[in-house]
Structures are given as structure tokens and as C-alpha cells.
C-alpha positions as CSV (number, residue, x, y, z in Angstrom):
1,M,-4.4,-5.3,1.8
2,E,-6.6,-2.1,2.6
3,E,-10.1,-2.2,1.4
4,S,-12.3,0.8,0.4
5,K,-15.2,1.6,2.7
6,F,-17.7,0.6,0.0
7,I,-16.2,-2.9,-0.3
8,K,-16.1,-3.3,3.4
9,K,-19.8,-2.4,3.6
10,Y,-20.6,-4.5,0.9
11,R,-18.9,-7.4,2.1
12,K,-20.8,-7.0,5.6
13,D,-24.2,-6.7,3.8
14,K,-23.5,-9.9,2.0
15,T,-22.3,-11.6,5.1
16,I,-25.7,-10.9,6.7
17,Q,-27.7,-12.0,3.7
18,L,-25.7,-15.1,3.8
19,I,-26.5,-15.7,7.5
20,I,-30.2,-15.0,6.9
21,F,-30.5,-17.2,4.0
22,S,-28.7,-20.0,5.9
23,I,-31.0,-19.6,8.9
24,L,-34.2,-19.8,6.6
25,E,-32.8,-23.1,5.0
26,I,-32.2,-24.7,8.3
27,V,-35.3,-23.5,9.8
28,A,-37.5,-24.7,6.6
29,L,-35.7,-28.2,6.8
30,A,-36.1,-28.5,10.7
31,V,-39.8,-27.6,10.5
32,L,-40.2,-30.2,7.8
33,L,-38.3,-32.9,9.6
34,A,-40.2,-32.1,13.0
35,N,-43.8,-32.0,11.7
36,E,-44.7,-35.5,10.6
37,N,-48.3,-34.1,9.5
38,L,-46.6,-31.6,7.2
39,R,-44.4,-34.2,5.7
40,T,-47.3,-36.3,5.1
41,R,-49.1,-33.6,3.2
42,V,-46.0,-32.7,1.3
43,Y,-45.7,-36.3,0.1
44,T,-49.4,-36.5,-0.7
45,D,-50.1,-33.1,-2.1
46,S,-48.2,-32.6,-5.4
47,S,-48.9,-28.7,-5.6
48,L,-47.6,-28.4,-2.1
49,R,-44.6,-30.6,-2.8
50,L,-44.0,-28.4,-6.0
51,L,-44.3,-25.2,-3.9
52,C,-41.9,-26.5,-1.2
53,I,-39.3,-27.6,-3.9
54,I,-39.5,-24.2,-5.8
55,T,-39.0,-22.4,-2.4
56,Y,-36.1,-24.4,-1.3
57,I,-34.5,-24.4,-4.7
58,T,-34.8,-20.5,-4.5
59,L,-33.0,-20.4,-1.2
60,M,-30.4,-22.5,-2.4
61,V,-29.7,-20.6,-5.6
62,S,-29.6,-17.4,-3.6
63,F,-27.2,-18.9,-1.3
64,V,-24.9,-19.9,-4.2
65,F,-25.2,-16.4,-5.8
66,I,-24.2,-14.8,-2.5
67,L,-21.1,-17.2,-2.2
68,M,-20.4,-16.1,-5.9
69,D,-20.5,-12.4,-4.8
70,F,-17.8,-13.2,-2.3
71,F,-15.5,-14.4,-4.9
72,T,-16.3,-11.3,-7.0
73,L,-15.7,-9.2,-4.0
74,R,-12.3,-10.7,-3.5
75,K,-11.3,-10.0,-7.1
76,V,-12.3,-6.5,-6.7
77,A,-10.4,-5.9,-3.7
78,V,-7.2,-7.5,-5.4
79,D,-7.8,-5.2,-8.4
80,Q,-8.2,-2.2,-6.1
81,H,-5.0,-3.2,-4.5
82,D,-3.2,-3.4,-7.6
83,L,-4.5,0.0,-8.8
84,H,-3.4,1.4,-5.6
85,K,0.1,0.1,-6.2
86,L,0.1,1.4,-9.7
87,T,-1.3,4.9,-8.7
88,Y,0.8,5.3,-5.5
89,L,4.0,3.1,-5.8
90,D,7.0,3.5,-8.2
91,N,6.7,0.4,-10.6
92,L,10.6,-0.3,-10.6
93,T,11.3,0.1,-6.8
94,G,8.2,-0.2,-5.0
95,L,8.8,2.9,-3.1
96,P,5.9,5.5,-2.9
97,N,6.2,7.5,-6.2
98,R,5.8,11.2,-7.0
99,H,2.1,11.2,-6.8
100,S,2.3,9.8,-3.2
101,L,5.1,12.5,-2.4
102,D,2.5,15.2,-3.7
103,I,0.0,14.2,-1.3
104,V,2.6,14.3,1.6
105,F,3.7,17.7,0.6
106,R,0.3,19.2,0.6
107,S,-0.3,17.9,4.2
108,Y,2.3,20.5,5.2
109,N,0.0,23.4,4.2
110,T,0.6,25.6,7.5
111,V,3.5,27.1,9.4
112,D,2.7,25.0,12.5
113,S,2.8,21.7,10.5
114,L,6.2,22.7,9.0
115,E,7.8,23.9,12.1
116,N,9.7,20.7,13.0
117,V,10.0,19.0,9.6
118,G,13.1,17.7,8.3
119,C,13.7,17.0,4.5
120,C,16.4,14.8,3.1
121,L,17.4,14.4,-0.6
122,L,19.5,11.6,-1.8
123,T,20.8,10.5,-5.3
124,I,23.2,7.6,-6.4
125,S,26.1,9.6,-7.8
126,N,27.5,6.9,-9.9
127,L,24.4,5.4,-11.5
128,S,25.0,6.7,-14.8
129,E,28.4,5.1,-14.6
130,I,26.8,1.7,-13.9
131,N,24.4,2.2,-16.6
132,N,27.1,3.0,-19.1
133,L,29.6,0.0,-18.0
134,L,27.2,-2.6,-17.2
135,G,24.0,-1.7,-19.0
136,R,20.6,-0.3,-18.1
137,D,19.4,-3.7,-16.5
138,A,22.4,-3.5,-14.0
139,G,21.3,0.1,-13.3
140,D,17.8,-0.8,-12.6
141,R,19.0,-3.7,-10.1
142,T,21.2,-1.1,-8.4
143,L,18.2,1.1,-8.0
144,Q,16.1,-1.7,-6.5
145,F,18.8,-2.6,-4.2
146,F,19.3,0.9,-2.9
147,C,15.6,1.5,-2.6
148,S,15.3,-1.7,-0.6
149,M,18.0,-0.6,1.7
150,L,16.7,3.0,2.0
151,E,13.3,1.9,3.0
152,N,14.3,-0.8,5.4
153,T,16.8,1.5,7.2
154,C,15.1,4.9,7.0
155,D,11.4,4.2,6.8
156,K,11.2,4.1,10.7
157,Y,12.4,7.6,10.8
158,G,10.3,9.2,8.3
159,F,8.3,8.9,5.0
160,V,10.6,7.5,2.1
161,G,9.9,8.1,-1.3
162,R,11.1,8.2,-4.9
163,N,10.9,11.7,-6.3
164,G,11.4,10.4,-9.9
165,G,14.5,9.3,-11.7
166,N,17.7,9.0,-9.4
167,E,16.2,11.2,-6.7
168,F,14.9,9.9,-3.3
169,I,13.4,11.8,-0.5
170,I,12.9,11.5,3.3
171,V,10.4,13.8,5.1
172,I,10.8,13.4,8.9
173,N,8.5,14.9,11.4
174,N,9.8,16.2,14.8
175,C,13.1,16.2,13.3
176,S,16.4,17.0,14.8
177,L,20.1,16.8,13.4
178,E,20.7,13.8,15.7
179,L,17.9,12.1,14.1
180,I,19.2,12.5,10.7
181,E,22.5,11.5,11.5
182,K,21.1,8.2,13.0
183,C,19.2,7.7,9.6
184,Y,22.5,8.4,7.8
185,V,24.6,6.2,9.9
186,A,22.1,3.2,9.5
187,L,22.1,3.7,5.6
188,D,25.9,4.0,5.5
189,E,26.2,0.7,7.3
190,K,24.1,-1.1,4.8
191,L,25.8,0.6,1.9
192,E,29.1,-0.5,3.1
193,E,27.8,-4.0,3.5
194,Y,26.4,-4.1,0.1
195,N,29.5,-2.5,-1.4
196,N,31.7,-5.1,0.2
197,Q,29.6,-7.7,-1.7
198,H,29.3,-5.9,-5.1
199,S,32.8,-4.5,-5.8
200,E,31.9,-4.5,-9.5
201,A,29.3,-1.9,-9.0
202,P,29.4,-0.4,-5.6
203,I,26.7,2.4,-4.7
204,F,28.0,5.9,-3.8
205,I,25.4,8.5,-2.9
206,K,25.1,12.3,-2.5
207,R,22.8,13.5,0.0
208,A,21.6,17.0,1.6
209,H,19.1,17.8,4.3
210,T,17.4,20.7,5.7
211,L,15.8,21.3,9.1
212,N,12.9,23.6,8.9
213,K,13.3,24.8,12.6
214,Q,16.5,26.4,11.3
215,E,15.3,27.7,8.1
216,Q,11.8,28.7,8.9
217,H,10.2,28.0,5.5
218,S,6.5,28.8,5.2
219,S,5.8,26.2,2.5
220,F,7.1,22.7,1.9
221,S,8.1,23.7,-1.7
222,S,10.5,26.3,-0.6
223,L,12.0,23.8,2.1
224,L,12.4,21.4,-0.9
225,T,14.0,24.0,-3.0
226,T,16.5,24.9,-0.4
227,T,17.5,21.2,0.1
228,Y,17.8,20.8,-3.8
229,D,20.3,23.7,-3.8
230,K,22.2,22.1,-1.0
231,L,22.4,18.8,-3.0
232,L,23.6,20.6,-6.2
233,E,26.4,22.2,-4.4
234,K,27.9,18.9,-3.4
């Protein structure tokens, strides 16, 4: 789980405080045990004894509150992780969502950054038929199965995300036709294996890709539009 810089710094500060309070408690106890005259004065002088008790209780309470801060930090980190998932990951499939894709698209903001980029678009061509025949729940499960296959096979080639609805995208840096073909072959093998086990609702896909070193687009949006056009032609 990736923590924010604030949480990391706050956790570090609390750790330092915990170490300091632990040392102070140990030193105070060691001094009291090692100094017989001091122990005698503490036992005989009620004011000094009360002062020592108050000081030690203060240290102990501070120690406890620092420990409570660690539990609070853990909850904040978990909540932050959940919020991150809601913001950047698609709730149904777990793939990066459109918000994440927009960030990726904006990173290709120069001609040089786009020079060797490849863009692939994929859809499940029979998803509506699965929804109509077997119900929306079956369609959602099909989406989840496909996204799991897509991520497991294609993530090592590039960035994989859900572009909304029944549309998925792969963005590959330093891309070549051979690299795209390897990605497709790996996905086809998984699809064939899945379809053999789910003959009642197999997954059929349409896909299209564009290599920008061939097209020479100056913006990612135009590269994406070209890939859309190719997909619609199929």
C-alpha cells in the first residue's frame, strides 16, 4: 500500500517521539533503582513521591497516546488506499479507470514522448448478447473474467485500463508491431482456454491498434481517434 508523504513523515515523527519517551521512562526508572538515597527520599518525602508519580504517569499516558496515534495512522493509510482505489480504479473490474487513463494520456504531451507509442483498443463484441441471454450479472462476470485475463497477459507490455463501458485500452511505450502481436497472441491463448471452459458464454473480441511511428500524430487524442476509427471499421 503506497502511503502519502505526509503520512510517512507523520509516522516517522511519531516513531521518534515513541523512542524518546521510551528512553526517558527507562532512564527515570534506572536512576531510581540505582540511587538508594533517592529511593529513600522518595519513600520518606511525600511531595517528592507525588512529583515522581505524576511525572511517570505523564510519561506513560504520553506513551499510550503515541501508540494510539499509530493505530489512527494505520486507519488513515487504509482509508487513503480505499480512496485511491475509488478514484483511480474501476469498481467492477479493478482496472485503472478513465481518470487514470486521462493522467496517462496527458503524460504524452510532446512529439518526442509520442514518437514510439502504440495504442490498442479492444471491446467484447458479444457482450450485449451475453447480457440479453444470461442477464446483466453474467455480463458483469464476463467483464471481470476478461479484464483479469487482459491485465495478467498484457500488463507486462504496457499500461492497461478500462476506457469506460465495454472498451479497453493498452498503451505501449517503445512499441513495435512484433510487440503488439506478442500481446495479442498471449491474450488469444487465454481467451481460447476460457472459451473452452465456458462454452455457454464465450468471449469474442474486436481490436485495433495504431503505431504512432507510422502515423506521426502530434497529440495522444488524435492517435486515439485514429485507433477508434480502425475499430469501428471492423
